[in-house]
C-alpha positions, 0 to 999 in steps of 0.5 A, spaced: 500 500 500 502 506 498 502 510 504 507 515 505 510 516 513 515 521 515 519 517 520 523 523 523 516 523 528 514 520 534 510 514 535 504 518 536 505 522 529 506 516 525 499 513 528 496 519 525 500 519 519 497 512 517 490 513 520 490 520 515 493 516 509 488 510 510 482 515 511 484 519 505 485 513 500 478 511 502 475 518 501 478 519 494 476 512 492 483 509 491 481 504 496 474 502 494 468 499 498 470 491 499 477 492 498 480 487 503 486 490 507 493 487 509 493 484 516 496 488 521 502 484 521 503 484 514 502 492 513 506 493 519 512 489 516 511 493 509 511 499 513 517 497 518 512 500 524 510 496 530 504 492 529 500 495 535 501 502 531 497 498 525 492 495 530 490 502 533 490 505 526 485 500 524 481 500 530 480 508 529 478 507 522 473 501 524 470 506 529 469 512 524 466 507 519 471 507 514 473 500 515 469 494 517 472 488 521 469 481 522 472 475 525 475 470 520 474 475 514 479 480 516 479 488 515 475 491 509 473 498 506 466 500 508 461 503 503 463 511 504 460 517 500 466 520 497 466 527 494 472 525 489 472 518 486 477 515 482 473 513 475 475 506 473 475 504 466 469 501 463 466 499 456 465 504 451 458 507 452 455 502 446 450 497 445 453 490 444 450 487 438 450 480 435 450 482 428 454 488 426 454 491 419 459 496 421 462 498 414 470 498 413 471 493 418 475 486 415 475 479 418 478 481 424 479 473 426 483 472 420 488 477 422 495 473 420 497 473 427 503 467 426 505 471 420 505 477 423 509 475 429 514 471 425 515 478 421 516 482 427 521 477 430 525 477 423 525 484 423 527 485 430 533 480 428 536 484 423 534 492 425 540 496 428 539 498 435 539 506 433 533 505 429 529 503 435 530 510 437 527 516 435 526 515 428 525 519 422 517 522 422 517 519 415 518 512 417 523 507 417 527 507 410 526 500 409 519 500 411 518 506 406 521 502 400 517 496 401 511 500 401 513 503 395 515 497 391 508 494 393 504 500 391 508 500 384 507 493 383 499 493 385 497 500 384 501 503 378 503 508 383 510 512 382 512 512 389 519 514 391 520 512 398 523 519 399 516 522 398 512 516 402 510 518 409 508 512 414 502 515 418 497 512 423 492 510 418 488 514 413 485 518 418 491 521 421 493 522 413 487 527 412 488 530 419 495 532 417 493 534 410 488 539 413 493 542 418 498 543 412 493 545 407 488 549 411 490 556 407 486 552 401 479 551 400 478 544 400 472 540 397 470 533 398 465 528 395 458 528 397 456 523 399 463 521 402 466 518 408 463 522 414 469 521 418 474 525 413 469 530 413 469 530 421 476 531 421 477 536 416 472 540 420 475 539 427 481 542 424 478 548 422 476 546 414 469 546 412 469 542 406 465 544 400 461 538 398 461 536 390 455 532 388 457 524 386 452 521 380 453 514 376 459 517 373 463 519 380 465 526 382 462 531 378 468 535 376 464 540 372 461 542 379 468 542 382 471 547 377 465 551 378 467 552 386 473 556 389 476 549 391 483 548 389 484 541 393 479 535 393 479 529 397 476 523 392 475 516 392 476 515 384 477 507 384 471 506 388 467 511 391 465 511 398 460 510 399 456 509 393 461 504 390 461 507 383 468 508 379 470 515 376 468 514 369 474 515 364 471 522 361 471 524 369 478 522 370 481 526 364 477 532 367 479 531 374 487 530 371 486 537 367 483 540 373 489 538 377 494 540 372 491 547 372 495 548 379 490 544 383 491 538 388 487 531 388 487 527 395 486 520 392 484 515 398 485 508 395 481 505 401 480 498 399 484 498 392 485 490 394 478 488 393 476 487 386 471 481 384 467 483 378 471 487 374 479 488 373 482 493 378 482 500 376 489 504 376 491 509 381 490 516 379 496 518 382 500 514 376 498 519 371 499 526 375 504 524 381 506 531 382 498 533 383 496 527 387 497 525 394 496 518 394 493 515 401 492 508 403 492 503 409 492 496 412 485 498 416 481 494 410 486 488 409 489 487 416 486 490 422 484 498 423 487 497 430 494 497 427 493 504 425 498 503 420 497 507 413 501 511 408 501 518 404 505 519 397 506 526 396 508 531 391 515 534 393 513 541 395 508 537 401 513 532 404 517 537 408 510 541 411 507 534 412 513 531 415 514 537 420 506 536 422 507 529 423 513 530 427 509 535 432 503 530 432 507 524 435 514 524 432 513 518 428 509 511 428 511 505 431 517 502 429 515 495 431 509 495 426 513 498 421 518 492 421 513 487 421 509 490 415 515 491 411 517 484 412 510 481 411 510 485 404 517 482 402 516 475 404 510 475 400 505 473 406 501 479 405 499 477 398 498 470 400 493 473 406 490 478 401 488 472 396 485 468 401 481 474 404 478 476 397 475 469 396 472 469 403 469 476 402 467 474 395 463 469 398 460 473 403 458 479 398 454 473 394 451 471 400 449 478 402 446 479 395 442 473 395 439 475 402 437 482 400 434 479 393 430 474 397 428 479 403 428 486 401 427 485 393 425 492 392 432 495 394 437 497 389 444 495 391 450 499 389 458 498 389 457 490 389 463 490 384 469 491 389 470 493 397 467 490 403 461 494 404 454 495 400 450 501 399 443 499 399 438 504 397 431 503 400 424 505 397 422 512 399 417 510 404 422 507 408 423 510 415 431 509 415 431 511 422 426 507 425 429 501 421 436 502 424 432 503 431 428 496 430 434 493 428 438 495 434 433 492 438 434 485 435 441 486 436 443 488 429 447 494 428 446 498 421 449 505 419 444 509 415 446 512 408 445 519 411 451 519 415 455 520 409 451 526 406 453 534 408 446 535 409 443 528 412 436 530 411 437 531 404 439 524 403 436 518 400 433 512 404 439 507 404 443 503 408 451 502 408 452 494 410 459 492 411 460 484 410 467 482 411 467 481 419 460 477 419 459 469 417 454 467 412 449 465 417 450 472 421 449 475 414 442 472 412 440 472 419 441 480 419 438 481 413 432 478 415 432 482 421 433 488 417 427 486 413 422 485 419 424 492 421 422 495 415 416 491 415 417 487 410 415 479 410 421 474 411 
């Protein structure tokens, strides 16, 4: 027990210090009700005082009502009203769901634990000790080179390792860019990923909403604003899933080359099912496009590992902002990920997950056709979520509430819109972290919440 005693004082003062220390620990909540205290002999030995001094202190606090003493049960803390209690960590204030259609979450149970541990051991065995200190905020050179090689091979990104900055996921990337580019007018897709809009606003940037249609971002509408930067998801629009059409890609590149900047969030580029992958926009204008990616959809969001590929003029300012934010991302995670990339284990994991997610996507499509046949589905060709448009007579908020009462979590599409009240009726259903039986059961619950027979 942490009790400070001034040993230069006499026995009476030591008794008072011990009594006051225990009383204060109980009042402040450091000792909570029903906590069992050490025996008088043990506490006396720990504090190097006489046992009689501890017995007297316990007796006084029992008399005052702070302690309880029962034969055979020892001495315990009594229930006392306190003015200042220590708040203990508790579970998040969030309902526990049996089925969670949260978008953007991969199959967490399939995280390659053994491969990750093996990669970490291999990385640690070869790294030099100075690299375990305060490394460059950009990230370890070997990790940046491994990410660069991977992006060149899979996405056609012209990623010079000197222009790669490793960060804590795409969310931190957006936050750092918001700080660096706050003097510019920034736009983003509408609908778009709601968290990015929140991050921008947190940093004092209110993004200009640019509409999205069946061809993707409306570049003409973008050009008619004062925006000089736009955050876009051209390969698989978030959340609708549409691909930026060839004509729109050309127009967006022309807009960027006119002195503007595109932030390309390639958030789920690894998962393509019914079509060939669409190359990254960055490959066509590396000096006018910031490329963002992460392992949140491929390994686990909890790793907090992502990357930016930056134009030359932004590398210095972003690295400075990253240094001030956290002095750099975890060296251990960079080591393991770089080794995983170079060994081929990352590619093998992705091949496995593509097959698994394809089966789950097909299961979700079948369940929707059977139980919600009037719904229309967007974005099925890629990614790990579907956008489901519902008939206009559906009360989405009511459906979300009723599904939650059945312990099924779903997100309304309206969260992705700048003006939620103007959003069409719809849902976003993530399927990667659910089994096929959970998917079918969950869709039945959604249909029942919508008042549809199942």
